[in-house]
Backbone as CSV, one residue per row, in Angstrom:
resi,resn,N_x,N_y,N_z,CA_x,CA_y,CA_z,C_x,C_y,C_z
1,MET,0.826,-1.199,0.000,0.000,0.000,0.000,0.869,1.260,0.000
2,LEU,1.917,1.241,0.809,2.815,2.395,0.865,3.466,2.637,-0.494
3,PHE,3.815,1.553,-1.208,4.407,1.680,-2.536,3.457,2.401,-3.490
4,ILE,2.187,2.053,-3.455,1.189,2.678,-4.336,1.067,4.170,-4.019
5,ILE,1.081,4.512,-2.768,0.991,5.922,-2.366,2.210,6.692,-2.859
6,ILE,3.393,6.102,-2.732,4.627,6.764,-3.175,4.620,6.946,-4.686
7,VAL,4.225,5.914,-5.427,4.165,6.008,-6.885,3.141,7.062,-7.308
8,ALA,1.984,7.090,-6.684,0.962,8.084,-7.012,1.473,9.489,-6.719
9,PHE,2.129,9.676,-5.592,2.676,10.986,-5.249,3.709,11.426,-6.282
10,ALA,4.605,10.516,-6.654,5.640,10.850,-7.643,5.012,11.216,-8.976
11,PHE,3.985,10.488,-9.387,3.305,10.772,-10.656,2.680,12.163,-10.633
12,PHE,1.935,12.485,-9.580,1.270,13.784,-9.522,2.254,14.923,-9.294
13,ALA,3.343,14.669,-8.610,4.380,15.694,-8.437,5.015,16.022,-9.783
14,THR,5.224,15.005,-10.616,5.781,15.214,-11.947,4.829,16.035,-12.797
15,LEU,3.542,15.734,-12.734,2.555,16.516,-13.483,2.543,17.967,-13.029
16,ALA,2.602,18.179,-11.743,2.573,19.547,-11.224,3.796,20.322,-11.663
17,TYR,4.960,19.665,-11.733,6.180,20.352,-12.148,6.152,20.680,-13.634
18,SER,5.642,19.769,-14.463,5.719,19.974,-15.903,4.586,20.827,-16.453
19,ALA,3.481,20.955,-15.745,2.338,21.690,-16.278,2.656,23.123,-16.669
20,PRO,3.404,23.916,-15.870,3.630,25.305,-16.258,4.461,25.482,-17.527
21,VAL,5.316,24.525,-17.860,6.203,24.730,-18.994,5.614,24.278,-20.322
22,VAL,4.547,23.487,-20.312,3.956,23.038,-21.560,2.732,23.853,-21.950
23,GLN,2.275,24.698,-21.074,1.112,25.512,-21.384,1.483,26.676,-22.301
24,PRO,0.499,27.264,-22.955,0.793,28.421,-23.816,1.281,29.613,-22.988
25,HIS,2.180,30.371,-23.581,2.715,31.571,-22.938,2.511,32.754,-23.879
26,SER,2.630,33.949,-23.336,2.500,35.154,-24.146,3.503,36.182,-23.649
27,GLY,4.184,36.823,-24.600,5.169,37.835,-24.238,5.602,38.599,-25.467
28,ASP,6.614,39.411,-25.305,7.159,40.173,-26.424,8.176,39.319,-27.180
29,ALA,8.319,39.610,-28.465,9.346,38.960,-29.278,10.232,40.031,-29.885
30,THR,11.525,39.834,-29.760,12.531,40.714,-30.359,13.462,39.820,-31.176
31,PHE,14.522,40.409,-31.740,15.488,39.586,-32.462,16.896,39.957,-32.043
32,PHE,17.796,38.998,-32.229,19.202,39.173,-31.831,20.098,38.512,-32.860
33,ARG,21.368,38.768,-32.760,22.348,38.169,-33.671,22.959,36.944,-32.982
34,PRO,22.551,35.736,-33.397,23.065,34.534,-32.739,24.555,34.325,-33.004
35,ALA,25.185,33.690,-32.072,26.591,33.272,-32.191,26.695,31.974,-31.394
36,VAL,27.640,31.877,-30.469,27.692,30.720,-29.580,26.696,30.988,-28.460
37,GLY,25.667,30.152,-28.371,24.609,30.358,-27.380,24.862,29.607,-26.089
38,ALA,23.952,29.781,-25.157,24.065,29.145,-23.845,24.066,27.623,-23.928
39,CYS,23.530,27.081,-25.010,23.512,25.624,-25.182,24.822,25.090,-25.744
40,GLY,25.749,25.996,-26.091,27.065,25.588,-26.566,27.173,25.424,-28.072
41,ASP,26.099,25.705,-28.800,26.111,25.579,-30.258,26.339,26.936,-30.910
42,THR,26.958,26.916,-32.088,27.130,28.137,-32.865,26.007,28.215,-33.889
43,ASN,25.311,29.350,-33.905,24.213,29.566,-34.839,24.436,30.861,-35.596
44,THR,23.716,31.012,-36.709,23.841,32.200,-37.550,22.499,32.910,-37.641
45,VAL,22.510,34.067,-38.285,21.280,34.843,-38.460,20.278,34.112,-39.349
46,ALA,20.738,33.143,-40.127,19.860,32.397,-41.026,19.182,31.200,-40.348
47,ASP,19.649,30.823,-39.158,19.076,29.675,-38.447,17.774,30.070,-37.745
48,LEU,16.861,29.135,-37.662,15.588,29.373,-36.963,15.757,28.969,-35.502
49,VAL,16.323,29.900,-34.724,16.615,29.645,-33.314,16.024,30.750,-32.444
50,VAL,15.966,30.443,-31.153,15.377,31.377,-30.188,16.157,31.327,-28.877
51,ALA,16.186,32.470,-28.209,16.670,32.557,-26.834,15.445,32.812,-25.957
52,VAL,15.295,32.017,-24.916,14.201,32.213,-23.963,14.754,32.941,-22.742
53,SER,13.873,33.429,-21.899,14.324,34.191,-20.733,15.199,33.337,-19.821
54,PHE,16.045,34.013,-19.080,16.928,33.358,-18.107,16.097,32.494,-17.160
55,ASP,14.998,33.048,-16.640,14.162,32.315,-15.681,13.537,31.073,-16.309
56,PHE,12.993,31.218,-17.520,12.366,30.066,-18.173,13.421,29.006,-18.493
57,PHE,14.564,29.429,-19.008,15.664,28.522,-19.335,16.043,27.692,-18.111
58,HIS,16.239,28.364,-16.979,16.724,27.670,-15.787,15.622,26.978,-15.005
59,SER,14.363,27.115,-15.433,13.302,26.325,-14.793,13.447,24.846,-15.171
60,PHE,14.286,24.558,-16.182,14.553,23.185,-16.589,15.795,22.618,-15.919
61,GLY,16.534,23.436,-15.206,17.738,22.975,-14.515,18.746,24.098,-14.405
62,PRO,19.697,23.955,-13.485,20.655,25.033,-13.230,21.780,25.138,-14.260
63,GLN,22.048,24.060,-14.971,23.177,24.057,-15.890,22.870,24.841,-17.160
64,THR,23.917,25.287,-17.829,23.771,25.975,-19.104,23.957,24.956,-20.203
65,ASN,25.198,24.619,-20.567,25.419,23.560,-21.560,24.821,22.270,-21.016
66,GLY,24.085,21.586,-21.844,23.466,20.341,-21.408,22.150,20.524,-20.684
67,ASN,21.620,21.739,-20.637,20.317,21.963,-20.016,19.263,21.222,-20.833
68,PRO,18.318,20.547,-20.181,17.298,19.792,-20.919,16.451,20.629,-21.883
69,ILE,16.411,21.940,-21.698,15.629,22.778,-22.608,16.340,22.968,-23.952
70,CYS,17.653,22.794,-23.978,18.422,22.974,-25.213,17.955,21.992,-26.281
71,GLY,17.664,22.521,-27.454,17.217,21.685,-28.559,15.719,21.488,-28.634
72,ARG,14.999,21.882,-27.583,13.537,21.797,-27.638,13.036,22.836,-28.634
73,GLN,11.883,22.590,-29.198,11.310,23.536,-30.149,10.105,24.230,-29.556
74,ILE,9.891,25.457,-30.013,8.670,26.176,-29.664,8.023,26.659,-30.953
75,GLN,6.731,26.838,-30.884,5.999,27.449,-31.987,5.494,28.792,-31.479
76,ALA,5.838,29.846,-32.201,5.439,31.205,-31.833,4.469,31.742,-32.875
77,THR,3.448,32.451,-32.391,2.437,33.026,-33.276,2.288,34.506,-32.964
78,ALA,2.465,35.333,-33.994,2.321,36.784,-33.855,0.837,37.140,-33.817
79,PRO,0.500,38.334,-33.310,-0.901,38.746,-33.254,-1.628,38.659,-34.607
80,GLY,-0.938,38.849,-35.707,-1.559,38.761,-37.027,-1.786,37.342,-37.516
81,GLY,-1.301,36.339,-36.777,-1.523,34.949,-37.132,-0.353,34.243,-37.781
82,LYS,0.707,34.967,-38.135,1.885,34.316,-38.717,2.579,33.485,-37.645
83,THR,3.118,32.331,-38.076,3.692,31.372,-37.139,5.094,30.951,-37.576
84,VAL,5.942,30.656,-36.593,7.275,30.124,-36.871,7.607,29.080,-35.802
85,THR,8.306,28.030,-36.230,8.808,27.022,-35.300,10.315,27.205,-35.195
86,VAL,10.804,27.315,-33.959,12.215,27.596,-33.704,12.761,26.644,-32.647
87,THR,14.094,26.525,-32.633,14.782,25.654,-31.686,15.460,26.495,-30.619
88,ILE,15.288,26.107,-29.366,15.896,26.834,-28.245,17.395,26.546,-28.222
89,LYS,18.201,27.615,-28.347,19.656,27.494,-28.372,20.364,28.460,-27.438
90,ASP,19.584,29.359,-26.788,20.228,30.386,-25.979,19.261,30.878,-24.914
91,LYS,19.800,31.676,-23.982,18.958,32.340,-22.987,19.150,33.834,-23.113
92,CYS,18.125,34.570,-22.744,18.096,36.019,-22.900,18.044,36.665,-21.518
93,ALA,19.131,37.305,-21.124,19.205,37.915,-19.793,18.276,39.115,-19.649
94,ALA,17.988,39.816,-20.742,17.168,41.025,-20.668,15.675,40.752,-20.873
95,CYS,15.314,39.511,-21.144,13.912,39.179,-21.416,13.121,38.977,-20.129
96,ALA,11.863,39.430,-20.155,10.931,39.093,-19.082,10.632,37.596,-19.180
97,GLN,9.968,37.035,-18.191,9.809,35.590,-18.071,9.339,34.893,-19.348
98,PHE,8.360,35.437,-20.056,7.825,34.757,-21.232,8.105,35.500,-22.533
99,ASP,9.062,36.425,-22.517,9.525,37.057,-23.754,10.452,36.090,-24.482
100,ILE,10.550,36.255,-25.797,11.465,35.435,-26.587,12.295,36.342,-27.484
101,ASP,13.506,35.924,-27.743,14.439,36.656,-28.590,14.763,35.754,-29.781
102,LEU,14.293,36.123,-30.949,14.393,35.291,-32.145,15.594,35.659,-33.009
103,SER,16.078,34.693,-33.765,17.079,35.004,-34.783,16.398,35.872,-35.842
104,PRO,17.164,36.665,-36.596,16.552,37.487,-37.641,15.708,36.672,-38.632
105,ALA,16.181,35.486,-39.021,15.412,34.654,-39.959,14.064,34.257,-39.371
106,ALA,14.029,33.970,-38.082,12.774,33.590,-37.426,11.846,34.796,-37.278
107,PHE,12.411,35.941,-36.858,11.603,37.150,-36.700,10.978,37.549,-38.033
108,ASP,11.750,37.405,-39.118,11.261,37.753,-40.457,10.005,36.974,-40.836
109,GLN,9.830,35.788,-40.284,8.638,34.999,-40.592,7.407,35.507,-39.860
110,LEU,7.621,36.351,-38.844,6.494,36.909,-38.096,6.179,38.347,-38.482
111,ALA,7.220,39.124,-38.784,7.028,40.553,-39.089,8.301,41.115,-39.707
112,ASP,8.179,42.310,-40.237,9.350,43.023,-40.750,10.209,43.456,-39.565
113,ARG,11.517,43.366,-39.714,12.415,43.734,-38.613,12.301,45.195,-38.204
114,SER,11.808,46.052,-39.107,11.669,47.469,-38.759,10.687,47.669,-37.595
115,VAL,9.832,46.680,-37.344,8.902,46.738,-36.207,9.693,46.721,-34.903
116,GLY,10.771,45.956,-34.878,11.652,45.910,-33.717,11.185,45.008,-32.601
117,ARG,9.954,45.163,-32.165,9.409,44.382,-31.041,7.957,44.059,-31.331
118,LEU,7.615,42.800,-31.177,6.221,42.371,-31.314,5.656,42.120,-29.921
119,HIS,4.482,42.641,-29.652,3.824,42.433,-28.361,2.793,41.314,-28.476
120,ARG,2.513,40.677,-27.359,1.482,39.639,-27.269,1.707,38.473,-28.239
121,VAL,2.959,38.048,-28.365,3.271,36.871,-29.163,2.965,35.647,-28.295
122,LYS,2.167,34.748,-28.836,1.825,33.523,-28.114,2.797,32.428,-28.550
123,TRP,3.245,31.626,-27.591,4.153,30.539,-27.929,3.991,29.389,-26.954
124,HIS,4.391,28.218,-27.411,4.348,27.018,-26.568,5.419,26.038,-27.008
125,LEU,5.826,25.197,-26.070,6.788,24.144,-26.376,6.114,23.073,-27.202
126,LEU,6.863,22.507,-28.128,6.357,21.384,-28.939,6.843,20.076,-28.344
């Protein structure tokens, strides 16, 4: 009986931990010039990559290289309905919790770069 209680507790604790990170989020989207990111990979302006906030990045673990969030994909949708799928390769120290910083190639799929910042961009992990 004790084993069943422990297994049930572990199962529900896992659900409680993972629920906030798989739900839809909304924040601002900006763009940056990728280079060697927090995940240890080198990316270019032509790659479809994203940097997530420091807080969101580290909600998956304290490490930088080898963090479980590295390589995960998100789908972002601009207020006008345009969508892009990007791979998490970096963290953004200046971003609020659910803001994202896109590579220029990724931002271009949502809006013209002259906009500079998109508000109310919805995104979720895939």
